[in-house]
DOGUSE-360897 format. One record per residue: residue number from 1; residue in one letter; x, y, z of N, C-alpha, C in turn. Coordinates in steps of 0.001 Angstrom, whole numbers. Each point is the difference from the previous one (the first is absolute). Example, Ala and Ser with C-alpha at 12.3 -4.5 7.8 and 13.67 -1.06 7.14 Angstrom:
BEGIN
   pos   code    n_east   n_north      n_up   ca_east   ca_north     ca_up    c_east   c_north      c_up
     1      A     13190     -5690      7800      -890       1190         0       900      1200         0
     2      S      -350      1050      -720       820       1190        60      -770      1090       730
***
This chain:
BEGIN
   pos   code    n_east   n_north      n_up   ca_east   ca_north     ca_up    c_east   c_north      c_up
     1      M    -20204    -41398     62788      1358        343      -436       329      -690     -1332
     2      E      -394     -1253       -69       263       -754     -1219      -772       572     -1185
     3      T     -1212       497       296      -818        610     -1059       665      1249      -547
     4      I       529       827       880       690       1241      -423      1229      -342      -833
     5      Q       726     -1018       476      1215       -405      -726      -342      -490     -1401
     6      N     -1084      -780       -94      -411       -493     -1318      -435      1146      -913
     7      S      -678       987       568      -445       1155      -791      1192       778      -528
     8      L       995       215       881      1199        727      -438       756      -782     -1071
     9      T        24     -1329       181       699       -826     -1001      -694        77     -1355
    10      N     -1315       -65         2      -756        106     -1251       190      1364      -664
    11      F        -4      1044       847       194       1363      -532      1381       129      -644
    12      Y      1010      -522       681      1368         61      -525       114      -767     -1320
    13      N      -600     -1187       -37        68       -809     -1223      -698       694     -1168
    14      T     -1115       669       312      -723        724     -1058       839      1142      -545
    15      I       590       784       922       860       1125      -422      1194      -511      -796
    16      A       631     -1046       498      1183       -542      -685      -355      -512     -1380
    17      S     -1172      -657       -82      -434       -514     -1311      -267      1144      -965
    18      G      -664      1072       508      -292       1152      -858      1261       699      -465
    19      I       917       218       953      1259        664      -366       785      -862      -983
    20      G       -58     -1301       214       710       -892      -917      -553        85     -1401
    21      D     -1329        -8      -135      -619        102     -1318       345      1327      -662
    22      W      -161      1106       767       308       1318      -573      1484       141      -329
    23      G       830      -589       865      1431         78      -272       360      -675     -1307
    24      L      -588     -1182      -220       264       -700     -1260      -524       793     -1192
    25      K     -1185       599       160      -577        801     -1088       862      1228      -296
    26      L       458       650      1081       834       1189      -210      1327      -368      -657
    27      L       587     -1120       434      1245       -451      -644      -230      -327     -1466
    28      G     -1135      -649      -269      -330       -315     -1391      -220      1260      -823
    29      A      -679       988       598      -247       1264      -709      1307       739      -275
    30      L       912         6      1005      1291        667      -176       808      -668     -1100
    31      A        -5     -1343        15       726       -723     -1056      -610       279     -1368
    32      A     -1340        20       -57      -665        287     -1270       315      1412      -479
    33      L        87       953       933       319       1381      -373      1399        96      -596
    34      I       961      -630       656      1390         56      -481       123      -665     -1367
    35      V      -553     -1212      -104        76       -721     -1272      -779       728     -1086
    36      G     -1182       541       363      -826        713      -978       686      1233      -547
    37      L       631       799       880       712       1199      -461      1180      -379      -894
    38      W       663     -1099       338      1121       -467      -831      -496      -407     -1383
    39      I     -1128      -724       -44      -567       -416     -1284      -456      1219      -810
    40      I      -629       959       676      -457       1216      -696      1188       749      -597
    41      R      1103        63       738      1197        678      -512       501      -680     -1274
    42      I        -5     -1331        11       437       -743     -1190      -965       249     -1167
    43      I     -1300       -32       304     -1006        233     -1053       162      1391      -597
    44      M       222      1014       842       126       1370      -490      1240       165      -872
    45      K      1092      -673       371      1198         51      -841      -271      -626     -1363
    46      G      -734     -1136        15      -348       -647     -1264      -902       872      -855
    47      I      -967       672       642      -901        889      -739       777      1172      -592
    48      S       943       557       759       817       1117      -505       800      -425     -1222
    49      R       591     -1198        67       768       -494     -1152      -919      -270     -1189
    50      A     -1198      -520       281      -944       -276     -1082      -447      1291      -669
    51      F      -265      1024       797      -394       1295      -552      1105       558      -898
    52      A      1256      -149       469      1122        521      -781       166      -769     -1308
    53      S      -142     -1336        57       183       -809     -1208     -1155       168      -981
    54      K     -1194       237       514     -1170        172      -866      -188      1458      -429
    55      H       931       861       430       -20       1419      -376     -1314       677       403
    56      V      -417      -289      1224     -1181        685       536       322      1485       143
    57      D      -964       843      -301       170       1452        33       687       429      1297
    58      E      1116       727      -130       749        441      1174      -812       944       876
    59      T      -980       675      -592      -837        895       786      -918      -787       929
    60      L      -503     -1150      -477      -915       -819       793       728      -934       962
    61      R      1238      -349      -321       692      -1059       730        81       227      1510
    62      P       468      1159       505        80        180      1462     -1360       -76       676
    63      F     -1025       561      -651     -1341        -15       578      -522     -1434       109
    64      L       153      -798     -1067      -490      -1382         7       749      -849      1024
    65      I      1305       194       103       783       -778       960      -446       307      1429
    66      T      -213      1281       299      -469        384      1335     -1380      -580       286
    67      L      -882        63      -984     -1362       -504       179        -7     -1515       214
    68      I       754      -741      -803        66      -1457       138       583      -381      1358
    69      G      1051       697       421       598       -268      1305      -988       229      1133
    70      F      -792      1053       -95     -1009        286      1024     -1054     -1111        59
    71      V      -478      -451     -1155     -1030      -1057       -45       540     -1302       588
    72      L      1239      -366      -358       583      -1240       520       159        46      1511
    73      K       415      1131       524       165        124      1460     -1352       -21       709
    74      L     -1029       569      -639     -1334        -48       583      -512     -1441        59
    75      V       216      -748     -1072      -384      -1417       -14       747      -769      1082
    76      L      1273       317       185       794       -665      1042      -571       281      1384
    77      L      -372      1245       258      -575        350      1306     -1311      -742       249
    78      I      -834      -102     -1018     -1265       -724       147       264     -1473       300
    79      S       991      -583      -667       348      -1408       249       506      -191      1422
    80      I       820       920       476       527       -107      1365     -1127       134      1016
    81      A      -970       888      -310     -1151        143       895      -756     -1316       107
    82      G      -108      -735     -1091      -648      -1307        27       766     -1002       833
    83      I      1339        61       -59       820       -911       803      -205       259      1486
    84      V       -30      1279       382      -181        353      1406     -1394      -362       480
    85      G      -958         1      -922     -1361       -339       367      -954      1169         5
    86      V       438      1138      -540      -871       1162       -83      -967      -206     -1149
    87      P     -1319       114       223      -965       -159     -1102       251      1021     -1100
    88      I      -164      -421     -1244       276        881     -1139      -861      1258        57
    89      A     -1285      -159       372      -901       1160        66       498       999      1037
    90      T       425      -523      1161       525        885      1048      1274       690      -471
    91      F       849      -767      -663      1262        572      -485      -259      1060     -1062
    92      A      -967      -257      -893      -340        980     -1038      -522      1288       619
    93      A      -845      -143      1048      -504       1186       695      1139       764       662
    94      L       958      -752       560      1161        636       623       823       757     -1032
    95      I       238      -644     -1151       761        652     -1070      -715      1261      -481
    96      A     -1325       -87      -131      -770       1167      -437       125      1138       993
    97      G       -92      -343      1299       135       1036      1023      1375       641       -11
    98      V      1020      -843      -140      1374        532       -71       167       852     -1253
    99      G      -620      -460     -1115        94        780     -1241      -621      1373       131
   100      V     -1154        59       675      -642       1306       216       877       898       848
   101      A       583      -574      1065       871        790       882      1234       505      -741
   102      I       602      -894      -791      1184        404      -765      -368      1039     -1046
   103      G     -1161      -201      -626      -444        974     -1001      -200      1382       588
   104      A      -545        52      1218      -185       1297       658      1339       625       369
   105      A       947      -853       429      1309        523       406       847       426     -1190
   106      F      -182      -702     -1120       815        285     -1179      -872       478     -1158
   107      N      -835       960       304      -921        522     -1014       759       556     -1203
   108      G      1090       727       268       804        557     -1094       630     -1073      -854
   109      S       433     -1100       639       623      -1092      -751      -985      -656      -957
   110      L     -1271      -100       439     -1011       -556      -893      -201       906     -1209
   111      G       131      1314       227       -67        933     -1128      1142      -209      -969
   112      H      1210      -282       541      1142       -286      -867      -241     -1279      -801
   113      L      -625     -1005       669      -298      -1254      -683      -980       225     -1150
   114      A     -1058       764       261      -982        297     -1050       659       768     -1145
   115      S       895       931       336       695        770     -1026       928      -891      -812
   116      G       645      -969       678       859       -930      -719      -780      -828     -1011
   117      I     -1207      -418       388      -855       -753      -927      -400       880     -1182
   118      M      -299      1272       270      -340        932     -1084      1157       159      -976
   119      L      1221       110       534      1174        150      -866       186     -1229      -891
   120      L      -299     -1176       538       161      -1228      -775     -1102      -175     -1031
   121      I     -1190       532       298     -1122       -143      -930        91      1014     -1134
   122      F       205      1283       353       -39       1065     -1014      1356       240      -658
   123      R      1083      -479       598      1340         44      -596       425      1390      -490
   124      P         2      1022       866       556       1277      -455      1500       -90      -254
   125      F       643      -987       602      1423       -274      -264       263     -1454       355
   126      E      1138      -508      -482       403      -1377       251      1433       -15       516
   127      V       433     -1146       457      1386       -151       447       935       300     -1166
   128      G       996       850       236       938        398     -1044      -303      1355      -613
   129      D     -1203       540       237      -364       1299      -569       707      1137       744
   130      L       270      1060      -731       561       1219       581     -1162       938       325
   131      I      -165       328      1282     -1155        803       404       417      1126       941
   132      K      -884       985        81        82       1054      1010     -1274       -70       833
   133      T       139      -124      1303     -1169        -43       861       396       287      1437
   134      N      -806       766       677       177        253      1429      1411       493       339
   135      G       582       801      -908      1334        544       227      1137      -919      -389
   136      A      -302     -1209      -452      1041       -948      -416        81       -44     -1520
   137      F      1225      -175      -513       235        -76     -1439       980     -1130      -250
   138      G      -485     -1101      -585       882      -1129      -246      -744     -1173      -604
   139      F       655     -1164        14      -549      -1207      -612      -734      -841      1044
   140      V     -1161      -516      -364      -791       -845       894       683     -1356       126
   141      K       318      -395      1229       650      -1279       251      -980     -1060       479
   142      E     -1029       425       729      -948       -985       533     -1302       690       391
   143      I     -1119      -668      -276     -1307        436       478      -492     -1102       922
   144      S        72       229      1312      -402      -1019       958     -1402       291       512
   145      V      -415      -733      1021     -1361        119       505      -260      1396       552
   146      F       966       546       737      -234       1265       690       824      1168      -545
   147      V      1139      -277      -623       889       1081      -427       500      -243     -1419
   148      T       497      1079      -610       682        -74     -1290      1444       445       207
   149      I       934      -751      -556      1423        291       184       559       584     -1291
   150      I       637      1177       125       573        714     -1147      1490       197       238
   151      E       786      -277     -1031      1446        259        66       303      1246      -808
   152      T       525      1034       654       270       1266      -663      1307       -72      -785
   153      F       285      1057      -749      1241         51      -778      1213       135       913
   154      Q      -226       428      1242      1087         82       975       188     -1322       746
   155      K      -697     -1063      -469        56      -1339       604      -578         5      1418
   156      E      -910       913       255      -728          4      1260     -1278      -830      -153
   157      T      -376      -702      1048     -1212       -811       -20     -1124       760       692
   158      E     -1005       377      -764     -1159        707       534     -1120     -1022       220
   159      I      -491       -94      1246     -1095       -901       331     -1228       857       294
   160      I      -988       -57      -899     -1135        916        70     -1283      -796       252
   161      P      -803       381       996     -1289       -682       217      -888       121     -1236
   162      N      -678     -1078      -333      -805        -15     -1219     -1101      1057         1
   163      S      -595       268      1167     -1077        987        45       516      1401      -311
   164      A      1261       277       358       581       1310      -318       178       162     -1507
   165      I       229     -1108      -699       171         57     -1452     -1340       192      -702
   166      T      -994      -808       391     -1301         84      -683      -731      1295       306
   167      S       328       638      1112      -680       1256       344       694      1214      -594
   168      G      1162      -203      -637       747       1116      -574       169      -135     -1499
   169      K       917       786      -521       267         27     -1436      1053     -1036      -356
   170      I      -229      -722     -1105       958       -985      -496       408       395     -1419
   171      T      1284       208      -209       521        286     -1337       816     -1196      -455
   172      N      -506      -710     -1010       683      -1180      -523       772       399     -1255
   173      L      1326        58       129       845        414     -1115       311     -1151      -953
   174      S      -327     -1229       408       287      -1166      -838     -1190      -426      -842
   175      K     -1136       637       153     -1217       -433      -684       194        36     -1516
   176      V       637      1062      -485       270        124     -1431      1296      -717      -360
   177      G       938       -29       932      1281       -658      -249      1140       971      -202
   178      S      -318      1265      -208      1028       1029      -162      -526      1298       580
   179      L       897       934       257      -411       1292       516       949      1075      -501
   180      R      -469      1237        75       796       1127      -479       723       649      1173
   181      V      1263       312      -208       802        687      1004       138      1461      -424
   182      D      -640       891       711        84       1429      -320      1226       603       682
   183      M       950       494      -823      1252        540       537       164      1461      -427
   184      P      -287       934       870       133       1415      -354      1459       460        15
   185      F       334       938      -860      1308        684        18      -213      1388      -574
   186      A       998       844       136      -179       1400      -391      1245       535      -690
   187      I      -217       970      -885      1098        713      -664      -244      1498       138
   188      R      1053       763      -186      -114       1453       154      -815       607     -1149
   189      Y      -628      1104       283      -651        777     -1064      1061       443      -996
   190      G      -342       -63     -1281       936        358     -1058       761     -1185      -548
   191      S      -105     -1175       667       674      -1201      -500      -782      -593     -1171
   192      D       666      -838      -761      -617       -648     -1155      -893     -1153       499
   193      I     -1285       241        38      -937       -999       548       -12     -1266      -856
   194      E       -38       172     -1315       -88      -1156      -888      1248      -870       117
   195      K      1156       638       142      1242       -763       146       -11      -787      1310
   196      A      -456       640      1070       -67       -679      1296      -950     -1202       -63
   197      K     -1137       178      -667      -959      -1098      -125       603     -1166      -779
   198      N       734       287     -1063       615      -1062      -806      1071      -755       779
   199      I       777       735       811      1038       -651       812      -642      -978       980
   200      V     -1052       464       666      -678       -851       986      -674     -1178      -689
   201      L      -586       242     -1161      -664      -1077      -729      1003     -1068      -433
   202      D      1206       432      -411      1040       -962      -375       382      -874      1197
   203      V        48       590      1183       309       -780      1208     -1077     -1050       239
   204      L     -1249       403      -152     -1112       -925       247       -21     -1127     -1019
   205      V       210       343     -1263       -32      -1014     -1061      1153      -994       164
   206      G      1133       475       471      1157       -865       163         0      -801      1287
   207      D      -962       230       873       -56       -721      1275      -697     -1344      -200
   208      K       653     -1077       403      -555      -1349      -223     -1240      -266       842
   209      H      -173       744      1096     -1145       -235       871     -1247       761      -451
   210      V       164       956      -875     -1142        805      -466      -715      -748     -1119
   211      L     -1316      -121       111      -793       -720     -1006      -183       858     -1253
   212      K       -34      -676     -1158      -157        733     -1265     -1145      -559      -841
   213      E      -870      -837       591     -1094       -586      -766     -1001      1070      -414
   214      N      -884      -368      -935     -1024        934      -473      -858       494      1165
   215      G      -167      1295        40      -789        604      1071       788       283      1249
   216      M      1264      -453        66       830        225      1184      1353       600      -359
   217      Q        66       679     -1163      1253        634      -368       309      1134       976
   218      P      1284       144       375       372       1085       907      -221      1365      -648
   219      R      -275       977       830      -282       1347      -492       588      1025       961
   220      V       342      1156      -536       468       1130       813      -866      1200      -343
   221      A      -521       691      1012      -931       1100      -241       280      1152       948
   222      V      -400      1210      -416        64       1165       880     -1151      -111       998
   223      N       341        17      1281     -1000       -205      1047      -522      1310       579
   224      N       914       980       148      -412       1247       644      1055      1076      -240
   225      L      -452      1241        19       921       1151       -62       109       555      1412
   226      G      1087      -364       677       178        419      1378       547      1411       115
   227      E       214       430      1226       521       1346       239      1423       147      -512
   228      N       778     -1065       122      1422        109      -326       449      -952     -1101
   229      S      -918      -806      -554       435       -998      -971     -1180      -515      -809
   230      V       364      -644     -1117      -983       -748      -782         6     -1424       543
   231      E     -1119      -451       505       -86      -1329       600      -460     -1007     -1044
   232      L       811     -1033      -201      -314      -1061      -951      -262     -1300       749
   233      L      -570      -960      -726      -375      -1259       634       373     -1155      -927
   234      A       832      -914       506       310      -1237      -725     -1060     -1038       366
   235      L      -535      -679     -1016     -1130       -906       220       285     -1390      -568
   236      P       864      -771       663       257      -1375      -469      -960     -1000       649
   237      Y      -325     -1070      -743      -780      -1113       542       960     -1144       345
   238      V      -260      -654      1130       869      -1091       450      -855     -1138       538
   239      S       608     -1188        98      -664      -1093       707       133       258      1495
   240      C      -881      -609       780       -17        256      1443      1321      -374       668
   241      D       633     -1069      -475      1242       -455       620      1151       993      -201
   242      N       -74       804     -1060      1098        928      -314      -317      1437       387
   243      Y     -1020       178       836      -443       1358       343      1148       837       565
   244      W       686      -512      1048      1010        825       670      1271       137      -829
   245      E       309      -995      -837      1181        147      -861      -143      1214      -905
   246      V     -1197       179      -553      -234       1164      -867      -144      1270       828
   247      Y      -705       -86      1107      -250       1184       827      1308       633       475
   248      W       967      -835       410      1256        543       523      1078        88     -1092
   249      D       313     -1123      -665      1145        -49      -906      -223       841     -1257
   250      T     -1191      -109      -587      -265        749     -1223       -43      1495       278
   251      R      -522       369      1151        -3       1423       380      1436       531        78
   252      Q       908      -802       560      1398        422        80       601       166     -1393
   253      K      -313      -933      -914       516        104     -1368      -495      1278      -671
   254      I     -1250       366       260      -551       1226      -588       780      1210       477
   255      V       244        74      1306       752       1128       565      1406        54      -601
   256      E       654     -1158      -126      1364        -33      -536        40       455     -1451
   257      Q      -917      -476      -827         4        353     -1419      -335      1471      -215
   258      L      -907       530       792      -308       1431      -115      1207       848       399
   259      G       722      -447      1028      1202        726       422      1083       -27     -1065
   260      K       190     -1164      -654       998        -95     -1061      -347       878     -1197
   261      A     -1298       188      -218      -441        826     -1136         9      1486       320
   262      G       401       367      1226       118       1417       346     -1228       600       660
   263      F      -968      -813       340     -1183        530       692       310       128      1488
   264      E       -63      1235       484       309        255      1402     -1266       -58       845
   265      A       193      -279      1284     -1140        -78       916      -648      1376       145
   266      P     -1315        91        46      -688       1281       161       365       659      1325
   267      V        48      1331       -28       262        774      1211     -1110      1038       154
   268      P      -266       447      1216     -1025       1035       188       319      1249      -825
   269      Q     -1031       553      -618       173       1176      -853      -926      1121       450
   270      R       477      1209      -155      -808       1181       294       194      1011     -1120
   271      V     -1082       546      -462        59       1050     -1006      -139      1343       698
   272      V      1030       809      -147        -8       1319       650      -193      1069     -1063
   273      T     -1013       831       157      -298       1067      -947       329      1333       644
   274      M       859       743      -680       400       1324       495     -1027      1042      -463
   275      I      -523       734       922      -972       1054      -328       703      1346       133
   276      K         8       723     -1113       643       1311        17      -994      1076       457
***
């Protein structure tokens, strides 16, 4: 009986000692995790401020911040594994296995990551550029690891996966720094075409948003002879920031000036020939 009692006592002491050791390790790991995440948060804030003060490229900034944050958290996890007593080799194998599983589950996300790296390397556009892509038209606000954020002229935020951008067409309107706004209008047959062109040209020349530098002078041309009207085209060049001001406001000025000059809106016409 005494032998059994001693065996049970030894077993209990062994279990209690083991639980005590693991409990202390787990408490230490939890404390290290909390303190480590707090330190990482402070470091990331400092890095963000440093990037801003050193004028690091806004296109690279979100990607670098995300990458640095990931590396710091990975280092923290490895350190915590050491505190708990997990061998580094075993932990590395575990991380690799988890990485493979996550990679299989998020295969599309890895494609977005690869596309994000391509966008940063080849630079088809940068933060602040006016682009058309994947049905979105607006200014690039951020190029992150997995997505690109575009703010449209309607102040809508378009969040587009990077792989959808690299696999489609990208139109960068800011690459040159200016673009042409094609504004069609029409006058009736029999109207004074040259007078109409001069009126529209005067509107364009007098508009402060229309560029007048060499090679970008505004022009008015006959575009087409339609069924019911002579179709003309106003061709002003503008900076990207003033695109909609010219597209909407200048078009209205053209309509108003043509109306004041007596040019009436075209109406459907039919020529009827009487056969005797």
